[in-house]
Structures are given as C-alpha cells and as structure tokens.
VOPA-327826 format. One line per field, with one value per atom (N, C-alpha, C): residue in one letter; x, y, z; atom name. Coordinates in Angstrom, 3 decimals, padded with zeros to 6 digits. Atoms other than C-alpha are relative to their C-alpha. Example, Ala and Ser with C-alpha at 12.3 -4.5 7.8 and 13.67 -1.06 7.14 Angstrom:
% VOPA-327826
res <- c(a/a/a/s/s/s)
xx <- c(000.890/012.300/000.900/-000.820/013.670/-000.770)
yy <- c(-001.190/-004.500/001.200/-001.190/-001.060/001.090)
zz <- c(000.000/007.800/000.000/-000.060/007.140/000.730)
atom <- c(N/CA/C/N/CA/C)
END
This chain:
% VOPA-327826
res <- c(m/m/m/s/s/s/c/c/c/m/m/m/r/r/r/a/a/a/l/l/l/m/m/m/s/s/s/l/l/l/p/p/p/a/a/a/v/v/v/l/l/l/a/a/a/v/v/v/i/i/i/v/v/v/c/c/c/c/c/c/s/s/s/v/v/v/q/q/q/a/a/a/d/d/d/e/e/e/p/p/p/q/q/q/a/a/a/a/a/a/t/t/t/g/g/g/g/g/g/w/w/w/q/q/q/s/s/s/l/l/l/f/f/f/d/d/d/g/g/g/k/k/k/s/s/s/l/l/l/a/a/a/g/g/g/w/w/w/k/k/k/i/i/i/t/t/t/d/d/d/f/f/f/g/g/g/g/g/g/e/e/e/g/g/g/e/e/e/v/v/v/i/i/i/v/v/v/e/e/e/g/g/g/g/g/g/q/q/q/i/i/i/i/i/i/l/l/l/r/r/r/m/m/m/g/g/g/q/q/q/p/p/p/l/l/l/t/t/t/g/g/g/i/i/i/t/t/t/f/f/f/k/k/k/d/d/d/g/g/g/a/a/a/s/s/s/v/v/v/p/p/p/k/k/k/d/d/d/n/n/n/f/f/f/e/e/e/i/i/i/s/s/s/l/l/l/q/q/q/a/a/a/m/m/m/k/k/k/r/r/r/k/k/k/g/g/g/d/d/d/d/d/d/f/f/f/f/f/f/c/c/c/a/a/a/l/l/l/t/t/t/f/f/f/p/p/p/v/v/v/r/r/r/d/d/d/s/s/s/h/h/h/a/a/a/s/s/s/f/f/f/v/v/v/v/v/v/g/g/g/g/g/g/w/w/w/a/a/a/g/g/g/t/t/t/v/v/v/i/i/i/g/g/g/l/l/l/s/s/s/s/s/s/i/i/i/n/n/n/g/g/g/s/s/s/d/d/d/a/a/a/s/s/s/e/e/e/n/n/n/e/e/e/t/t/t/t/t/t/q/q/q/y/y/y/e/e/e/k/k/k/l/l/l/d/d/d/h/h/h/n/n/n/k/k/k/w/w/w/y/y/y/t/t/t/v/v/v/r/r/r/v/v/v/r/r/r/v/v/v/a/a/a/d/d/d/g/g/g/k/k/k/i/i/i/e/e/e/c/c/c/w/w/w/l/l/l/d/d/d/d/d/d/k/k/k/q/q/q/m/m/m/v/v/v/d/d/d/v/v/v/e/e/e/l/l/l/e/e/e/g/g/g/k/k/k/r/r/r/i/i/i/s/s/s/t/t/t/r/r/r/i/i/i/e/e/e/v/v/v/d/d/d/p/p/p/n/n/n/k/k/k/p/p/p/l/l/l/g/g/g/v/v/v/c/c/c/c/c/c/y/y/y/n/n/n/v/v/v/e/e/e/s/s/s/g/g/g/l/l/l/k/k/k/d/d/d/i/i/i/k/k/k/l/l/l/r/r/r/r/r/r/l/l/l/p/p/p/k/k/k)
xx <- c(000.176/008.159/-000.719/000.734/005.658/000.902/-000.954/008.396/000.929/-000.907/010.685/-000.671/000.724/007.988/-000.127/000.147/007.437/001.286/-001.294/011.146/000.326/-000.297/011.408/-000.846/000.871/008.465/000.300/-000.280/009.808/000.682/-000.622/012.145/-000.987/000.981/009.261/-000.916/000.862/007.057/000.716/-000.778/009.820/000.173/-000.166/010.357/-001.259/001.260/006.664/-000.165/000.121/006.728/000.887/-000.938/009.811/-000.486/000.481/008.330/-001.162/001.160/005.064/000.415/-000.470/006.950/000.627/-000.643/009.026/-001.039/001.025/005.935/-000.788/000.746/004.156/000.767/-000.823/007.099/000.189/-000.299/007.310/-000.733/000.662/004.579/000.620/-000.601/006.130/001.379/-001.339/009.620/-000.102/000.156/008.360/-000.344/000.394/006.927/000.947/-000.945/009.878/-000.578/000.629/007.635/-001.036/000.964/005.387/-001.433/001.434/001.677/-000.737/000.750/-000.588/-001.141/001.079/-002.982/-001.069/000.973/-004.874/-000.180/000.266/-006.584/-000.115/000.055/-006.648/-001.408/001.379/-010.441/-000.986/000.956/-012.050/000.747/-000.573/-011.487/-000.044/000.035/-011.665/001.190/-001.056/-009.693/000.282/-000.230/-009.800/-001.323/001.157/-012.207/000.401/-000.253/-012.526/000.173/-000.322/-010.954/-000.955/000.948/-013.368/000.761/-000.686/-011.430/-000.997/000.909/-014.480/000.437/-000.378/-014.501/000.762/-000.745/-012.895/-000.713/000.543/-013.349/-000.410/000.433/-014.692/001.202/-001.033/-012.646/-000.588/000.488/-013.073/001.160/-000.991/-011.263/-000.296/000.189/-010.743/001.334/-001.211/-008.228/001.129/-001.025/-006.417/000.641/-000.562/-005.793/-001.096/000.904/-007.399/000.176/-000.055/-008.261/-000.587/000.426/-008.462/-000.304/000.374/-010.432/000.394/-000.414/-009.492/-000.993/000.840/-010.793/000.182/-000.092/-011.197/000.423/-001.063/-008.436/000.455/-000.591/-007.742/-000.966/000.705/-008.867/000.950/-000.894/-007.548/-000.721/000.496/-007.974/000.778/-000.602/-007.278/-000.200/000.071/-006.512/-000.902/000.997/-009.369/000.565/-000.510/-007.459/001.269/-001.167/-005.169/000.756/-000.657/-004.464/001.009/-000.913/-002.670/001.268/-001.154/-000.186/001.141/-001.132/003.270/000.414/-000.454/004.782/001.503/-001.451/008.424/000.380/-000.526/010.503/-000.942/000.873/008.447/000.352/-000.070/008.363/-001.383/001.212/005.465/000.419/-000.314/005.564/-001.298/001.139/003.124/000.471/-000.248/002.996/-001.044/000.880/001.523/000.230/-000.057/000.723/-000.736/000.683/-000.096/-000.774/000.835/-003.033/-000.384/000.393/-004.197/000.411/-000.341/-003.111/001.482/-001.421/000.175/000.224/-000.390/000.496/000.302/-000.435/001.235/-001.050/000.872/-000.195/000.120/-000.136/000.968/000.587/-000.516/001.261/-000.325/000.157/001.799/000.223/-000.073/001.032/000.126/-000.336/002.416/000.448/-000.433/003.234/001.518/-001.411/006.586/000.044/000.034/006.749/-001.293/001.201/004.341/-000.570/000.490/003.755/-000.254/000.227/003.196/000.756/-000.620/004.780/-000.633/000.487/003.926/001.161/-000.959/006.178/-000.759/000.733/005.054/000.749/-000.608/005.689/-000.728/000.529/005.127/-000.753/000.734/003.937/000.461/-000.376/004.038/000.260/-000.004/003.225/000.673/-000.327/004.431/001.407/-001.389/008.156/000.616/-000.615/008.767/-000.228/000.054/009.551/000.666/-000.605/010.185/-000.912/000.706/008.993/-000.666/000.724/006.332/-000.416/-000.801/007.065/001.126/-001.118/010.361/000.140/-000.073/010.420/-000.920/001.002/007.326/000.147/-000.216/008.747/-000.419/000.532/007.007/000.985/-000.874/008.394/000.603/-000.518/008.930/001.087/-000.901/011.186/000.846/-000.879/013.217/001.155/-001.228/016.381/-000.248/000.288/014.597/-000.462/000.574/013.360/000.857/-000.665/014.260/-000.971/000.812/013.030/000.241/-000.086/012.259/-001.090/001.031/010.443/-000.764/000.837/007.547/-001.018/000.810/005.773/-001.422/001.353/002.078/-000.029/000.266/000.816/001.219/-001.149/003.966/-000.098/000.023/004.040/001.334/-001.172/006.476/-000.158/000.013/007.391/000.400/-000.207/007.125/000.220/-000.288/008.743/000.473/-000.346/009.035/000.473/-000.538/011.084/000.196/-000.216/010.931/000.690/-000.795/013.689/001.355/-001.372/017.052/000.101/-000.038/016.126/-000.050/000.014/015.537/-001.306/001.003/012.952/000.752/-000.597/014.064/-001.110/001.008/012.074/000.687/-000.534/012.674/-001.076/000.834/011.183/000.677/-000.649/011.839/001.255/-001.204/015.458/000.818/-000.752/016.516/-000.444/000.340/016.698/-000.177/000.339/015.013/000.048/000.046/014.853/000.850/-000.791/017.316/000.159/000.099/016.438/000.154/-000.140/017.683/-001.099/001.102/014.861/000.454/-000.459/016.933/000.059/-000.040/016.398/-000.921/000.901/013.696/-001.454/001.443/009.982/-000.659/000.633/008.120/-001.507/001.449/004.551/-000.529/000.631/002.060/-000.577/000.792/000.405/-001.440/001.335/-003.056/-000.985/000.928/-004.727/-000.103/000.009/-003.739/-000.247/000.239/-004.516/-001.075/000.980/-007.622/000.564/-000.649/-005.214/000.718/-000.683/-003.702/-000.825/-001.451/-002.422/000.685/-000.592/-001.943/-000.963/000.863/-003.293/000.780/-000.599/-002.610/-000.985/000.883/-003.963/000.706/-000.526/-003.522/-000.661/000.419/-003.986/-000.248/000.372/-005.879/000.530/-000.392/-004.834/-000.850/000.572/-006.180/001.151/-001.098/-003.998/-000.460/000.215/-003.718/000.928/-000.791/-002.496/-000.160/000.092/-001.689/001.171/-001.080/000.502/000.377/-000.241/000.118/000.313/-000.396/001.962/000.850/-000.720/003.616/000.758/-000.686/006.213/000.663/-000.658/007.512/001.467/-001.432/011.261/000.462/-000.539/013.332/000.424/-000.391/013.942/001.492)
yy <- c(000.773/051.749/-001.323/001.231/049.231/-001.040/000.920/047.708/-000.595/000.474/047.505/-001.060/000.986/045.727/-001.333/001.217/043.248/-000.796/000.680/042.486/-000.633/000.518/042.099/-001.228/001.130/039.680/-001.225/001.102/037.504/-001.179/001.144/035.413/-000.790/000.687/034.667/-000.878/000.783/033.516/-001.248/001.141/031.293/-001.039/000.918/029.818/-000.829/000.717/028.910/-001.062/000.948/027.276/-001.206/001.095/025.211/-000.891/000.750/024.210/-000.906/000.786/023.078/-001.168/001.056/021.107/-001.133/001.012/019.316/-000.815/000.704/018.519/-000.955/000.856/017.093/-001.272/001.169/014.752/-000.919/000.760/013.591/-001.337/001.303/010.888/-001.072/001.001/009.150/-000.392/000.317/009.438/-000.897/000.778/008.034/-001.447/001.367/004.959/-000.651/000.557/004.435/-000.148/000.079/004.986/-001.096/001.104/002.044/000.521/-000.285/002.225/-001.190/001.082/000.198/-000.444/000.566/-002.133/-000.685/000.607/-003.364/000.906/-000.966/-001.088/-000.624/000.664/-003.704/-000.189/000.045/-003.448/-000.642/000.475/-004.578/-000.535/000.465/-006.108/001.101/-001.121/-002.649/-000.083/000.092/-002.774/-001.418/001.400/-006.580/-000.706/000.862/-009.256/-001.436/001.418/-012.897/-000.671/000.604/-014.881/-001.160/001.029/-017.064/-001.213/001.225/-020.321/-001.137/001.139/-022.517/-000.914/000.797/-024.368/000.779/-000.801/-021.456/000.042/-000.127/-021.136/001.428/-001.322/-018.186/000.918/-001.019/-014.964/001.064/-001.000/-012.654/000.886/-000.877/-009.739/000.004/000.145/-010.231/000.261/-000.259/-008.881/000.606/-000.673/-006.772/-000.867/000.886/-009.692/-000.524/000.682/-011.281/-001.491/001.441/-014.889/-000.708/000.817/-017.263/-001.394/001.326/-020.321/-001.069/001.109/-023.709/-000.217/000.228/-024.223/-001.401/001.305/-027.192/000.173/-000.088/-026.662/001.437/-001.339/-022.904/001.031/-001.201/-019.760/001.175/-001.130/-016.319/001.322/-001.351/-012.607/000.577/-000.635/-010.543/001.506/-001.459/-006.823/000.506/-000.427/-005.030/000.905/-000.989/-002.187/-000.511/000.622/-004.385/000.901/-000.888/-001.649/000.917/-000.907/000.386/-000.688/000.747/-002.362/000.067/-000.057/-001.794/-001.385/001.262/-004.479/-000.208/000.066/-003.706/001.085/-000.993/-001.763/000.244/-000.117/-002.458/-001.083/000.999/-004.360/-000.180/000.312/-006.059/-000.732/000.645/-007.076/-000.300/000.325/-008.776/-000.922/001.006/-010.890/-001.094/001.149/-014.379/-000.997/001.000/-017.042/-001.268/001.283/-020.741/-000.305/000.198/-021.211/-001.472/001.404/-024.748/-000.675/000.744/-027.456/000.019/000.129/-028.267/-000.014/-000.209/-026.943/001.484/-001.394/-023.537/000.935/-000.960/-020.783/001.392/-001.263/-017.996/-000.273/-000.054/-017.979/001.401/-001.403/-014.354/000.098/-000.136/-013.810/001.469/-001.398/-010.633/000.147/-000.213/-009.047/-000.071/-000.034/-009.574/000.425/-000.552/-007.303/-000.420/000.388/-008.875/-001.344/001.279/-011.996/000.124/000.042/-013.063/-001.192/001.109/-015.314/-000.103/000.197/-016.718/-000.411/000.405/-016.851/-000.882/001.009/-020.024/-000.289/000.233/-020.461/-001.142/001.129/-023.858/-001.022/000.918/-025.928/-001.448/001.401/-029.659/-000.602/000.574/-030.895/000.894/-000.962/-027.759/000.535/-000.437/-027.258/000.692/-000.527/-026.127/001.497/-001.435/-022.490/000.214/-000.269/-021.219/000.810/-000.821/-019.414/-000.883/000.678/-020.728/001.042/001.096/-021.006/000.580/-000.401/-020.826/-001.038/000.905/-022.314/-001.212/001.045/-024.318/-000.859/000.789/-025.790/000.807/-000.747/-024.846/000.037/-000.242/-024.022/-001.261/001.248/-027.688/-000.634/000.698/-028.447/000.935/-000.887/-025.438/000.497/-000.448/-023.597/000.719/-000.746/-021.705/-000.907/000.901/-024.784/-000.062/000.124/-024.670/-000.625/000.674/-026.469/000.651/-000.622/-024.863/-000.562/000.331/-025.928/001.282/-001.182/-023.494/-000.280/000.252/-023.242/000.530/-000.510/-022.826/001.195/-001.137/-019.614/000.908/-000.904/-017.679/000.911/-000.946/-014.524/-000.018/-000.079/-014.601/001.206/-001.119/-011.548/-000.509/000.425/-012.268/001.263/-001.196/-009.792/-000.426/000.259/-009.781/001.302/-001.169/-007.410/-000.357/000.133/-007.084/001.270/-001.173/-004.742/-000.464/000.267/-004.608/-001.319/001.214/-007.495/-001.283/001.180/-009.879/-000.088/000.222/-011.396/-000.445/000.372/-011.526/-000.154/000.257/-012.947/-000.337/000.252/-013.080/-000.577/000.443/-014.929/000.497/-000.760/-012.770/000.667/-000.646/-011.646/-000.922/000.967/-014.722/000.058/-000.022/-014.396/-001.424/001.331/-017.386/-000.112/000.000/-016.388/001.141/-001.018/-014.515/-000.474/000.545/-015.112/001.114/-000.902/-013.271/-000.306/000.186/-012.706/-000.333/000.184/-012.775/-001.487/001.368/-015.957/-000.969/000.883/-017.305/000.337/-000.171/-017.832/-000.089/-000.086/-016.715/-000.149/000.216/-017.882/-000.446/000.556/-019.033/-001.373/001.207/-022.381/000.421/-000.376/-022.322/000.113/-000.017/-022.968/001.371/-001.289/-019.539/001.181/-001.089/-017.535/000.992/-000.982/-015.998/001.039/-000.970/-014.225/001.130/-001.037/-012.176/001.287/-000.192/-009.523/000.000/-000.023/-009.303/-000.672/000.697/-011.712/-000.953/000.946/-014.140/-001.143/001.135/-017.636/-001.035/001.119/-020.736/-001.285/001.299/-024.449/-000.976/000.969/-026.750/000.365/-000.466/-024.630/001.222/-001.280/-021.743/000.952/-000.960/-018.650/001.333/-001.390/-015.188/000.897/-000.988/-012.124/001.365/-001.381/-008.588/000.802/-000.916/-005.558/-000.169/000.125/-005.873/001.384/-001.318/-003.056/-000.120/-000.044/-002.022/001.318/-001.251/000.501/-000.088/-000.099/001.633/000.349/-000.216/001.697/000.868/-000.802/004.118/-000.886/000.781/002.933/000.134)
zz <- c(-001.232/-003.154/-000.252/000.266/-004.545/-000.643/000.629/-006.720/001.043/-001.035/-003.699/000.869/-000.818/-001.649/-000.734/000.791/-004.479/-000.033/000.031/-004.709/001.340/-001.332/-000.950/000.322/-000.309/-000.888/-000.855/000.916/-003.745/000.683/-000.672/-001.558/000.864/-000.847/000.813/-000.829/000.880/-002.064/-000.478/000.460/-003.416/001.110/-001.124/000.038/000.218/-000.166/000.290/-001.077/001.110/-003.163/000.221/-000.241/-002.299/001.133/-001.157/001.055/-000.385/000.425/-000.524/-000.880/000.894/-003.170/000.787/-000.826/-000.538/000.756/-000.751/001.521/-000.883/000.922/-001.531/-000.321/000.309/-002.168/001.199/-001.206/001.453/000.094/-000.122/001.363/-000.868/000.888/-001.647/000.488/-000.512/-000.170/001.222/-001.230/003.127/-000.285/000.329/001.410/-000.999/000.957/-000.927/-001.389/001.314/-003.929/-000.124/000.035/-003.006/-000.017/000.060/-003.888/000.601/-000.630/-001.613/-000.903/000.811/-003.469/000.862/-000.909/-000.384/001.201/-001.063/002.124/001.380/-001.292/004.883/000.541/-000.497/005.181/-000.969/001.004/001.913/-001.222/001.271/-001.518/-001.058/000.947/-003.102/-000.957/001.006/-006.368/-000.454/000.317/-006.497/-000.295/000.209/-007.705/000.299/-000.228/-006.751/-001.357/001.293/-009.573/-000.302/000.419/-011.517/-000.544/000.399/-011.530/-000.244/-000.036/-011.066/001.136/-001.167/-007.733/001.050/-000.969/-005.890/001.351/-001.341/-002.131/000.301/-000.446/-000.185/000.165/-000.222/-000.061/000.907/-000.944/002.927/000.446/-000.630/004.565/001.486/-001.439/008.279/000.703/-000.779/010.780/-000.811/000.794/008.175/-001.058/001.024/005.826/-000.912/000.916/002.789/000.234/-000.224/003.549/-001.211/001.131/000.604/000.534/-000.479/001.686/-001.026/000.857/000.281/-001.137/001.165/-003.256/-000.549/000.670/-005.581/-001.455/-001.012/-006.335/000.302/-000.100/-006.810/000.579/-000.446/-004.981/-000.189/000.209/-005.836/-000.166/000.264/-006.411/-001.172/001.170/-009.531/000.107/-000.062/-009.680/-001.120/000.975/-011.428/-001.087/000.959/-013.089/-000.664/000.610/-015.123/-000.940/000.956/-017.658/000.670/-000.705/-014.979/000.477/-000.512/-014.108/-001.012/000.943/-015.648/-000.474/000.576/-017.858/000.141/-000.184/-017.107/000.997/-000.941/-014.566/001.172/-001.170/-011.452/001.013/-001.056/-008.183/000.613/-000.748/-006.423/001.266/-001.272/-002.788/000.745/-000.857/-000.428/001.109/-001.033/002.701/-000.136/000.158/002.525/001.130/-001.071/005.108/-000.434/000.182/004.773/001.280/-001.182/007.147/000.185/-000.047/006.293/-001.297/001.193/003.871/-000.312/000.335/002.158/-001.498/001.386/-001.363/-000.137/000.078/-002.804/000.584/-000.662/-000.656/-000.616/000.723/-002.957/-001.373/001.365/-006.721/-000.498/000.411/-007.694/-001.501/001.453/-011.387/-000.357/000.286/-012.952/-001.452/001.385/-016.330/-000.142/000.381/-018.002/-001.469/001.352/-021.034/-000.699/000.743/-023.547/000.460/-000.503/-021.456/001.503/-001.437/-017.837/000.577/-000.712/-015.229/001.376/-001.370/-011.787/000.895/-001.021/-008.741/000.986/-000.770/-006.965/001.298/-001.311/-003.233/000.695/-000.758/-001.631/-000.814/000.861/-004.572/000.118/000.105/-005.255/001.382/-001.362/-001.735/001.028/-001.036/-000.006/000.081/-000.171/-000.584/-001.213/001.224/-004.187/-000.130/000.291/-004.954/-001.348/001.298/-008.463/-000.894/000.970/-011.555/-001.049/001.081/-013.921/-001.040/000.534/-016.735/-000.868/000.855/-018.664/-001.105/001.162/-022.158/000.170/-000.158/-021.264/001.236/-001.223/-018.031/001.216/-001.131/-014.794/001.170/-001.154/-011.353/000.592/-000.567/-010.495/-000.848/000.922/-013.455/-000.859/000.762/-014.580/000.864/-000.677/-013.573/001.315/-001.236/-010.769/001.132/-001.012/-008.870/001.259/-001.292/-005.183/000.988/-001.007/-002.085/001.357/-001.314/001.269/000.895/-000.984/004.422/000.315/-000.195/004.756/001.103/-001.190/008.092/-000.148/-000.104/008.758/000.958/-000.896/010.391/000.195/-000.006/009.536/-001.219/001.115/007.413/-000.737/000.864/004.498/-000.923/000.946/002.438/-001.371/001.388/-001.285/-000.836/000.817/-003.682/-001.383/001.397/-007.470/-000.631/000.699/-009.619/-001.472/001.435/-013.413/-000.468/000.380/-014.609/-000.509/000.465/-016.344/-000.761/000.802/-018.637/000.804/-000.871/-015.728/000.781/-001.044/-013.435/001.245/-001.272/-009.808/001.031/-001.028/-006.891/001.316/-001.333/-003.151/000.896/-001.106/-000.222/001.266/-001.067/002.813/-000.610/000.531/002.254/-000.896/000.787/000.287/-001.467/001.419/-003.495/-000.491/000.475/-005.098/-001.521/001.463/-008.776/-000.519/000.689/-011.001/-001.443/001.353/-014.656/-001.039/001.140/-017.723/-001.014/000.932/-020.211/-001.421/001.386/-023.383/-000.365/000.500/-025.354/000.701/-000.733/-023.027/-000.313/000.187/-023.553/001.375/-001.310/-020.451/-000.159/000.094/-019.830/001.354/-001.196/-017.218/-000.322/000.190/-016.700/-000.265/000.438/-018.253/001.169/-001.133/-014.880/000.669/-000.701/-013.536/-000.931/000.946/-016.670/000.463/-000.477/-015.015/000.963/-000.893/-012.627/-000.744/000.756/-015.450/-000.009/000.056/-015.588/001.369/-001.335/-011.807/000.961/-000.943/-009.241/000.879/-000.947/-006.429/000.205/-000.255/-005.915/000.865/-000.774/-003.766/-000.486/000.531/-004.467/001.138/-001.037/-002.096/001.381/-001.325/000.870/000.350/-000.434/002.923/000.263/-000.080/002.660/000.566/-000.394/004.157/-000.796/000.743/002.233/000.653/-000.471/003.343/-000.561/000.386/002.626/-001.480/001.447/-001.169/-000.562/000.487/-002.908/-001.261/001.285/-006.175/-000.098/000.305/-007.229/-001.366/001.298/-010.577/000.212/-000.100/-011.151/-001.171/001.113/-013.243/-001.155/001.181/-016.794/-000.254)
atom <- c(N/CA/C/N/CA/C/N/CA/C/N/CA/C/N/CA/C/N/CA/C/N/CA/C/N/CA/C/N/CA/C/N/CA/C/N/CA/C/N/CA/C/N/CA/C/N/CA/C/N/CA/C/N/CA/C/N/CA/C/N/CA/C/N/CA/C/N/CA/C/N/CA/C/N/CA/C/N/CA/C/N/CA/C/N/CA/C/N/CA/C/N/CA/C/N/CA/C/N/CA/C/N/CA/C/N/CA/C/N/CA/C/N/CA/C/N/CA/C/N/CA/C/N/CA/C/N/CA/C/N/CA/C/N/CA/C/N/CA/C/N/CA/C/N/CA/C/N/CA/C/N/CA/C/N/CA/C/N/CA/C/N/CA/C/N/CA/C/N/CA/C/N/CA/C/N/CA/C/N/CA/C/N/CA/C/N/CA/C/N/CA/C/N/CA/C/N/CA/C/N/CA/C/N/CA/C/N/CA/C/N/CA/C/N/CA/C/N/CA/C/N/CA/C/N/CA/C/N/CA/C/N/CA/C/N/CA/C/N/CA/C/N/CA/C/N/CA/C/N/CA/C/N/CA/C/N/CA/C/N/CA/C/N/CA/C/N/CA/C/N/CA/C/N/CA/C/N/CA/C/N/CA/C/N/CA/C/N/CA/C/N/CA/C/N/CA/C/N/CA/C/N/CA/C/N/CA/C/N/CA/C/N/CA/C/N/CA/C/N/CA/C/N/CA/C/N/CA/C/N/CA/C/N/CA/C/N/CA/C/N/CA/C/N/CA/C/N/CA/C/N/CA/C/N/CA/C/N/CA/C/N/CA/C/N/CA/C/N/CA/C/N/CA/C/N/CA/C/N/CA/C/N/CA/C/N/CA/C/N/CA/C/N/CA/C/N/CA/C/N/CA/C/N/CA/C/N/CA/C/N/CA/C/N/CA/C/N/CA/C/N/CA/C/N/CA/C/N/CA/C/N/CA/C/N/CA/C/N/CA/C/N/CA/C/N/CA/C/N/CA/C/N/CA/C/N/CA/C/N/CA/C/N/CA/C/N/CA/C/N/CA/C/N/CA/C/N/CA/C/N/CA/C/N/CA/C/N/CA/C/N/CA/C/N/CA/C/N/CA/C/N/CA/C/N/CA/C/N/CA/C/N/CA/C/N/CA/C/N/CA/C/N/CA/C/N/CA/C/N/CA/C/N/CA/C/N/CA/C/N/CA/C/N/CA/C/N/CA/C/N/CA/C/N/CA/C/N/CA/C/N/CA/C/N/CA/C/N/CA/C/N/CA/C/N/CA/C/N/CA/C/N/CA/C/N/CA/C/N/CA/C/N/CA/C/N/CA/C/N/CA/C/N/CA/C/N/CA/C/N/CA/C/N/CA/C/N/CA/C/N/CA/C/N/CA/C/N/CA/C/N/CA/C/N/CA/C/N/CA/C/N/CA/C/N/CA/C/N/CA/C/N/CA/C/N/CA/C/N/CA/C/N/CA/C/N/CA/C/N/CA/C/N/CA/C/N/CA/C/N/CA/C/N/CA/C/N/CA/C/N/CA/C/N/CA/C/N/CA/C/N/CA/C/N/CA/C/N/CA/C/N/CA/C/N/CA/C/N/CA/C/N/CA/C/N/CA/C/N/CA/C/N/CA/C/N/CA/C/N/CA/C/N/CA/C/N/CA/C/N/CA/C/N/CA/C/N/CA/C)
END
C-alpha cells in the first residue's frame, strides 16, 4: 500500500515542480530578458563620471538629471566586469532639457574595444557612432542628421551581436556597421565612461529606463 501511495503521489509532485519552474521563468519572460540598471530612485550601481568640470547629477521624478558641465557630465556603471562584450542590447530613454549639443553619448563594450552612440552632437543634429577607423560620429559612414526636440523622451537602443553594431533612435535604425575589417574606438574625452556609461556635452539631460539584456550566441 505504501508503494501504491507513493506512485499515486508522484504525478502531483511533478506537477508542483513544473509549476514552480514556470513561475520562476515568468518574471524574465515578462520583461523580455531585460535587466533594469536604474531603480528610478537613486544612483545605486552608478557613479558620477570624473571628467573634470562635470555638472551636478541628481535623481528627481524618476529620472537621472545630468546638469550642464564644462563641457561633459555623465555617469558610469560601477560593476563594469559584469557588462558583456558581445551579444547584448542596451536601451534607455534620454531627453534634451537645456542646450543644443549631444544629450546622450552611450559608451559600451564592443568585443575588445568600446564605442559611443552619439545623439545630437555638433550643434544638436548629428547622430552616429564614434569612432570607426579613427573617424568620429560627425565624419564616418554612420553620420546622420535629425532635428531633436527639447523636453521630449527619445528611446536609444544599441545592439552588439552577429558581428555588427546596430543602433536605433526610437524605431528608426541609425547605425548598421559590420565589425570585420574595422577599428572601433572611442574619442579620448569619453574614455572615463568605459566600459558602460552615458554623458552629455554642454547640455542638461534626463535619463531613465536604463536596461540591458544578453542575447543568445
């Protein structure tokens, strides 16, 4: 009889195990695999980047506000060792609050190097990748021009995977660069943002909804 009871209870045990496994996977499935890097309340996990001449950085109203610096203000992710170097995406929302230059330069790893996706540079309209073969976002194959409004949230997304760097502004793809045969680097001014950081140049910016997800290899 005891053996029979054990056999009869086995399906119930298996059902509980399967249920628990499904429930454990639900949060990640619900977020699409995205890991939030900003809690909306503090700079936990981040440090103010030591550019020299940087403006004040505060958290207010669910956003990180980067005050105007002389010329750069930014934040750098503290746990740089945990940031993947390939097969990942980073996304955030950025707003130009005051001024007219780049309000978001997102610096990120690219295999054994780094790059920056620049939004609104060179007097406010240039979008592109810095740098490719020594040429920055204003003078390489990714250079594009867009009118960028003040006090408007833009979604900035970067993807490093499949031998490429791809970048989007809202739903518009702005960068699609094959890595083979190219030397990828950053401008020396933003090196303190490595391996992962965001900065602005002579403007006041807002940032929120910063997140990262790893992609299948």
